[in-house]
One Martini backbone bead per residue (centre of mass of N, CA, C, O) as a GRO file, in nm:
protein
   87
    1UNK     BB    1   7.099   5.855  15.399
    2UNK     BB    2   7.300   5.990  15.168
    3UNK     BB    3   7.583   6.113  15.112
    4UNK     BB    4   7.779   6.296  14.906
    5UNK     BB    5   8.002   6.088  14.899
    6UNK     BB    6   7.825   5.841  14.820
    7UNK     BB    7   7.707   5.959  14.562
    8UNK     BB    8   7.977   6.001  14.414
    9UNK     BB    9   8.068   5.710  14.430
   10UNK     BB   10   7.827   5.590  14.278
   11UNK     BB   11   7.876   5.748  14.010
   12UNK     BB   12   8.166   5.632  13.963
   13UNK     BB   13   8.079   5.334  13.958
   14UNK     BB   14   7.884   5.363  13.721
   15UNK     BB   15   8.104   5.430  13.512
   16UNK     BB   16   8.258   5.164  13.546
   17UNK     BB   17   8.025   4.980  13.477
   18UNK     BB   18   7.986   5.075  13.190
   19UNK     BB   19   8.271   5.007  13.086
   20UNK     BB   20   8.252   4.697  13.152
   21UNK     BB   21   7.980   4.627  13.012
   22UNK     BB   22   8.079   4.706  12.719
   23UNK     BB   23   8.273   4.428  12.752
   24UNK     BB   24   8.084   4.197  12.913
   25UNK     BB   25   8.079   4.255  13.210
   26UNK     BB   26   7.994   4.174  13.527
   27UNK     BB   27   7.776   4.411  13.708
   28UNK     BB   28   7.714   4.534  14.056
   29UNK     BB   29   7.539   4.765  14.239
   30UNK     BB   30   7.527   4.796  14.546
   31UNK     BB   31   7.291   4.893  14.817
   32UNK     BB   32   7.501   5.001  14.977
   33UNK     BB   33   7.558   5.309  15.122
   34UNK     BB   34   7.833   5.241  15.316
   35UNK     BB   35   8.000   5.163  15.089
   36UNK     BB   36   7.990   5.161  14.781
   37UNK     BB   37   7.960   4.870  14.558
   38UNK     BB   38   8.139   4.687  14.304
   39UNK     BB   39   8.055   4.406  14.132
   40UNK     BB   40   8.291   4.185  13.962
   41UNK     BB   41   8.285   3.968  13.661
   42UNK     BB   42   8.383   3.722  13.470
   43UNK     BB   43   8.208   3.593  13.206
   44UNK     BB   44   8.387   3.314  13.182
   45UNK     BB   45   8.487   3.345  13.505
   46UNK     BB   46   8.300   3.398  13.780
   47UNK     BB   47   8.521   3.346  14.004
   48UNK     BB   48   8.639   3.606  13.876
   49UNK     BB   49   8.614   3.817  14.153
   50UNK     BB   50   8.514   4.150  14.273
   51UNK     BB   51   8.556   4.454  14.468
   52UNK     BB   52   8.461   4.806  14.439
   53UNK     BB   53   8.565   5.128  14.543
   54UNK     BB   54   8.521   5.480  14.636
   55UNK     BB   55   8.831   5.648  14.762
   56UNK     BB   56   9.002   5.870  14.618
   57UNK     BB   57   8.937   5.638  14.431
   58UNK     BB   58   8.994   5.340  14.299
   59UNK     BB   59   8.926   5.029  14.490
   60UNK     BB   60   8.976   4.769  14.645
   61UNK     BB   61   8.804   4.652  14.908
   62UNK     BB   62   9.087   4.549  15.045
   63UNK     BB   63   9.251   4.850  14.945
   64UNK     BB   64   9.392   4.894  14.682
   65UNK     BB   65   9.481   5.103  14.448
   66UNK     BB   66   9.396   5.176  14.099
   67UNK     BB   67   9.247   5.467  14.030
   68UNK     BB   68   9.062   5.738  13.839
   69UNK     BB   69   9.012   5.619  13.562
   70UNK     BB   70   8.774   5.420  13.428
   71UNK     BB   71   8.931   5.308  13.181
   72UNK     BB   72   9.188   5.215  13.332
   73UNK     BB   73   9.049   5.044  13.546
   74UNK     BB   74   8.914   4.845  13.357
   75UNK     BB   75   9.180   4.732  13.250
   76UNK     BB   76   9.280   4.621  13.519
   77UNK     BB   77   9.046   4.442  13.591
   78UNK     BB   78   9.063   4.260  13.338
   79UNK     BB   79   9.350   4.165  13.404
   80UNK     BB   80   9.313   4.046  13.693
   81UNK     BB   81   9.030   3.881  13.597
   82UNK     BB   82   9.142   3.693  13.405
   83UNK     BB   83   9.193   3.439  13.191
   84UNK     BB   84   9.400   3.143  13.261
   85UNK     BB   85   9.594   2.935  13.138
   86UNK     BB   86   9.770   2.684  13.156
   87UNK     BB   87  10.111   2.581  13.168
   0.00000   0.00000   0.00000
């Protein structure tokens, strides 16, 4: 059974998923109960992918805080996982 904290985190990750999906990004909310995890990948370069959790704000699964507002966080995610052309 999910805790209230996990339910809140899942709802917040769902908001971020909607924000990213609206701009064509591939997102999957993992079924793991604690902590809920959003897997995100660049639609043009699927290898550019990462996981996001919500713990007192949106964070990369490996630690660093990204932000609180899903629109701002989506912008950061798209920037970090963007396609970069050669030198």
